[in-house]
C-alpha positions as a printed Julia matrix, in Angstrom:
348×3 Matrix{Float64}:
  -0.05  -0.08     0.25
   2.69   2.56     0.84
   4.85   1.45    -2.55
   1.4    2.3     -4.14
   0.94   5.75    -2.76
   4.64   6.63    -3.44
   4.41   5.58    -6.97
   1.04   7.77    -7.47
   2.65  10.8     -5.33
   6.06  10.54    -7.7
   3.91  10.51   -10.92
   1.96  13.97    -9.96
   5.43  15.47    -9.23
   6.51  14.42   -12.49
   3.47  15.64   -14.38
   3.57  19.25   -12.41
   7.1   19.44   -13.29
   6.5   18.97   -16.92
   3.49  21.44   -17.09
   5.66  23.91   -15.16
   8.29  23.49   -17.95
   5.74  23.75   -20.77
   3.35  26.76   -19.76
   3.66  29.15   -16.88
   7.6   29.94   -17.66
   7.05  31.86   -20.81
   3.84  33.34   -19.84
   5.55  35.02   -16.64
   8.55  36.09   -18.4
   6.54  38.05   -21.21
   4.65  39.93   -18.56
   7.3   40.73   -16.25
   8.78  44.25   -16.45
  11.77  45.45   -14.99
  12.62  49.03   -14.89
  13.87  50.72   -18.31
  11.74  47.67   -20.3
   9.78  48.81   -22.99
   5.83  48.09   -23.09
   3.31  48.55   -25.48
  -0.14  50.0    -25.91
  -2.74  47.31   -25.29
  -0.92  45.05   -23.2
  -2.66  44.05   -20.09
  -1.95  42.01   -16.77
   1.68  43.21   -16.62
   3.67  42.9    -13.55
   5.56  45.99   -13.27
   6.75  45.44    -9.38
  10.16  45.31   -11.06
   9.78  49.04   -12.69
   7.93  50.91   -10.13
   7.78  48.77    -6.7
   5.19  46.83    -5.06
   3.3   49.61    -3.08
  -0.24  49.75    -4.45
  -1.31  53.15    -5.35
   2.23  54.49    -6.51
   2.18  57.14    -8.95
   4.08  57.38   -12.2
   4.25  60.74   -14.31
   4.95  61.65   -17.8
   6.72  64.82   -19.22
   5.94  65.77   -23.15
   8.93  65.59   -25.43
  11.15  68.2    -24.79
   9.98  69.18   -21.52
  12.39  69.72   -18.46
  12.12  66.74   -15.82
  13.97  68.12   -13.25
  12.62  71.18   -11.37
   9.11  71.03   -13.13
   5.89  68.68   -12.7
   4.93  66.21   -14.96
   2.3   66.89   -17.76
   0.3   63.89   -16.75
   0.1   61.71   -13.59
  -1.12  58.27   -13.22
  -1.82  56.15    -9.93
  -1.41  52.28   -10.48
  -3.64  50.61    -8.4
  -2.03  47.05    -8.69
   1.39  47.15    -9.81
   0.96  43.2    -10.28
  -1.87  43.8    -12.87
  -1.17  46.79   -14.82
  -2.96  47.82   -18.23
  -1.19  49.91   -20.69
  -4.9   51.33   -21.48
  -5.13  53.26   -25.38
  -6.95  55.71   -23.69
  -4.23  56.76   -21.21
  -1.23  56.05   -23.32
  -2.1   56.6    -27.05
  -0.94  60.32   -26.83
   1.66  59.76   -24.06
   4.35  57.77   -25.57
   7.67  57.69   -24.43
   9.4   57.42   -20.67
   7.12  57.25   -17.44
   8.96  57.82   -14.23
   8.21  56.89   -10.52
   7.06  59.78    -8.46
   8.15  61.66    -6.19
  11.81  60.19    -7.09
  11.67  60.79   -10.94
  13.23  57.46   -11.5
  12.71  55.87   -14.71
   9.79  53.39   -14.77
   9.64  51.97   -18.27
   9.13  53.38   -22.12
   5.73  53.41   -23.63
   5.69  52.36   -27.34
   2.54  52.58   -29.91
   3.09  48.94   -31.71
   3.81  48.93   -35.48
   3.46  45.84   -37.41
   3.93  45.3    -41.36
   4.33  42.29   -43.65
   5.57  41.89   -47.26
   5.91  39.24   -49.79
   9.15  38.0    -52.0
   9.38  35.45   -54.63
  12.75  33.71   -53.98
  12.77  32.24   -57.13
  13.23  35.63   -59.26
  14.1   37.64   -56.06
  11.44  40.13   -56.43
   9.26  41.77   -54.1
   5.4   40.43   -55.2
   3.57  42.1    -52.49
   0.18  43.15   -53.85
   1.45  41.48   -57.39
   1.18  37.97   -58.99
   3.59  34.83   -58.91
   3.94  31.97   -61.52
   2.73  28.88   -59.9
   5.84  26.7    -59.28
   7.81  29.49   -57.33
   8.78  29.95   -53.74
   7.8   32.79   -51.27
   8.98  34.01   -48.07
   7.75  36.78   -45.84
   9.46  39.66   -44.48
   7.97  41.49   -41.13
   8.78  44.84   -40.07
   7.99  45.67   -36.54
   8.91  47.79   -33.68
   7.77  45.13   -31.11
  11.38  43.7    -31.38
  12.17  45.67   -27.92
   9.66  43.17   -26.31
  12.32  40.44   -26.87
  14.09  42.26   -23.87
  11.78  39.89   -21.58
  12.11  36.56   -23.52
  14.61  36.8    -26.29
  11.9   36.9    -28.98
   8.39  38.15   -30.12
   5.74  35.77   -30.84
   3.54  36.87   -33.6
   1.1   35.03   -35.95
   1.04  35.02   -39.99
  -2.29  34.54   -41.48
  -2.55  33.55   -45.23
  -5.98  33.28   -46.28
  -6.76  31.21   -49.55
  -9.19  32.23   -52.35
 -11.84  29.98   -50.98
 -11.82  31.82   -47.33
  -9.68  29.22   -45.47
  -6.82  30.34   -43.18
  -3.63  28.18   -43.05
  -1.75  27.4    -39.72
   1.25  26.27   -41.61
   2.84  26.4    -45.18
   5.08  23.81   -47.1
   7.75  24.39   -49.19
   8.8   22.65   -52.39
  11.49  20.49   -50.23
   7.96  19.36   -48.32
   9.35  20.99   -44.94
   6.22  22.27   -43.01
   6.5   25.71   -41.39
   4.07  26.65   -38.61
   2.45  30.33   -38.96
   1.49  30.47   -35.42
   3.48  32.04   -32.73
   6.2   32.63   -35.2
   9.3   34.01   -33.15
  10.58  37.41   -33.88
  14.2   38.15   -32.89
  15.16  40.92   -35.48
  13.76  43.56   -37.79
  13.05  43.23   -40.4
  12.89  39.9    -40.31
  12.54  37.13   -43.21
  11.16  33.73   -42.84
  13.0   32.2    -45.26
  11.51  30.19   -48.05
   8.63  28.37   -46.67
   5.84  28.41   -49.08
   5.93  26.36   -52.36
   3.13  27.44   -54.6
   3.69  24.35   -57.04
   1.16  22.03   -55.05
  -2.16  22.94   -56.33
  -3.67  20.38   -54.4
  -3.02  22.56   -51.46
  -2.59  26.05   -52.84
  -5.24  26.83   -55.34
  -4.57  29.45   -58.16
  -6.32  32.99   -57.11
  -5.91  35.59   -54.98
  -4.3   35.38   -51.45
  -4.85  37.43   -48.72
  -1.87  37.95   -45.86
  -1.31  39.91   -42.78
   0.4   39.23   -39.45
  -0.92  39.99   -36.02
   0.51  40.14   -32.51
  -1.67  39.36   -29.37
   0.63  39.15   -26.73
  -0.77  40.05   -23.55
  -4.29  40.53   -25.21
  -2.67  43.79   -27.03
  -4.58  42.9    -30.4
  -8.01  42.18   -28.55
  -7.47  45.47   -26.78
  -6.07  47.56   -29.61
  -6.69  45.91   -32.65
  -5.88  48.86   -35.14
  -4.52  48.04   -38.9
  -0.61  48.86   -38.92
  -0.39  48.65   -35.18
  -1.17  45.43   -33.56
  -2.42  43.96   -37.0
  -0.59  44.5    -40.2
  -2.44  46.07   -42.92
  -3.36  43.43   -45.41
  -1.85  42.53   -48.78
  -2.58  40.31   -51.46
  -0.74  37.93   -53.74
  -2.33  36.57   -57.3
  -1.11  32.91   -57.64
  -1.65  31.89   -61.24
   0.28  30.33   -64.55
  -0.22  33.57   -66.64
   0.8   36.83   -66.11
  -2.31  39.1    -65.84
  -0.8   42.19   -67.59
   0.21  40.35   -70.92
  -2.55  39.22   -73.46
  -0.92  36.35   -74.7
  -2.87  33.18   -73.7
   0.37  31.19   -73.49
   1.96  29.8    -70.56
   4.03  32.19   -68.93
   6.59  31.13   -66.32
   8.43  34.66   -65.62
   7.1   38.14   -65.57
   9.78  39.38   -67.86
   9.24  36.84   -70.65
   9.64  38.69   -74.27
   6.81  38.89   -76.31
   6.79  38.84   -80.27
   4.85  41.67   -81.67
   3.78  42.98   -85.16
   5.51  45.91   -86.51
   4.02  47.41   -89.77
   6.64  48.24   -92.45
   6.44  50.17   -95.6
   7.26  48.24   -99.17
   7.2   50.4   -101.99
   6.74  49.23  -105.57
   7.72  51.28  -108.52
   6.33  50.69  -112.14
   8.18  51.88  -115.39
   6.06  53.67  -118.12
   7.12  51.94  -121.53
   9.07  54.11  -124.05
   7.33  54.49  -127.71
  10.23  54.1   -130.6
   9.86  56.48  -133.5
  11.01  56.21  -136.97
  14.09  57.15  -138.47
  15.68  59.66  -138.68
  17.28  59.42  -135.08
  15.84  61.74  -132.75
  15.86  62.49  -128.85
  13.09  60.84  -127.28
  12.15  62.43  -124.08
  11.29  59.86  -121.28
   8.36  60.46  -119.21
   8.9   60.72  -115.33
   8.4   57.53  -113.59
   5.32  57.15  -111.29
   5.2   55.36  -108.14
   2.71  53.83  -106.08
   3.21  53.03  -102.48
   1.5   50.03  -100.85
   1.55  49.31   -97.23
   1.81  45.81   -96.0
   1.97  45.01   -92.28
   4.52  42.45   -91.86
   4.98  40.35   -88.51
   8.69  40.58   -87.4
  10.8   41.31   -84.31
  13.31  43.33   -86.35
  12.46  46.1    -88.8
  12.89  44.94   -92.72
  14.69  47.25   -94.95
  13.59  47.17   -98.6
  16.18  47.9   -101.27
  14.78  50.72  -103.69
  14.53  49.46  -107.4
  16.64  51.19  -109.83
  14.7   54.07  -111.69
  16.95  54.4   -114.52
  15.72  53.58  -118.1
  17.87  51.75  -120.58
  18.96  53.9   -123.97
  16.52  52.86  -126.77
  17.25  53.4   -130.43
  14.83  53.47  -133.38
  14.14  50.67  -135.36
  16.86  50.34  -138.49
  19.15  52.56  -137.11
  21.97  49.9   -137.23
  20.93  49.51  -140.86
  21.48  53.12  -141.54
  24.97  53.03  -140.24
  26.08  50.04  -142.31
  24.78  51.62  -145.56
  26.49  55.06  -144.5
  29.71  53.0   -144.1
  29.29  51.23  -147.48
  29.02  54.67  -149.33
  31.97  56.17  -147.48
  34.07  53.3   -148.88
  33.11  53.5   -152.46
  33.74  57.34  -152.51
  37.33  56.58  -151.21
  37.83  54.12  -153.77
  36.93  56.17  -156.62
  39.2   59.23  -155.37
  42.11  56.8   -155.4
  41.56  55.65  -159.02
């Protein structure tokens, strides 16, 4: 009986230890604020005893930017009823960001920031930013996250955010798979720097999982319920961006399969071809006379020619061969014969 109780007690201790390792440490760390740490508008349930002390009713003060702290009263004063459960209320702090001080000592308590969060999409196959653009099916994608939330890492070493990818049919993915088949969770993705790149985690070639169409993408942070309390676009929720995933570039009229946004397209260039006709020359009878040659008439015909390079047409010669009147050669022969007879008679 004793051994049975001992076994049950040991099992309970083991279960409790595992639960402590899995859950509470992270939650406590991300809520614990020490002097000089940064807190964000919308966070609630913070333990600020390490920043202002544990006395209920402690006052903290804020001075406007540029104001002198020494020798002057704060521009705004707030009483902290419970330092172990502090709420960075949007109504109190949205217009009062910056350093807050413990009164009356005027020692720094914490710094208040207005959260900022944005996401972009990059095509790693061709190294192009495709935010609000299109990608050909079969490329791999990564996300770039820009944020000022990284100062929250002073508490835990990283900042958990959730990336949202909504498919054309309305479903939201909790993870993405790349070409190599590696799955990456989009829930509680850890930020450790800014900007932060996720790596190529999304392979669009799997049509069964990633159907062609327009995807909507955003990122949000709900650490200490900050999104629930302060769910403004660009702050705890990024502005939503889109991505068109399909085979053909929507900006190109060619219906053929296009795999790259920079693919060249053959165009049709009109080229002028000139055709010239020559008016025939009418001969006259002997004697030989000079015959005027009428001017050449030209007719221009414009024909569309499909080509990538312009076609140069060599102009035809406009010169006309000299035309002799019929019998001209015979006349010369008779004249030569008469001339020879005259020379023979003179010698005799």
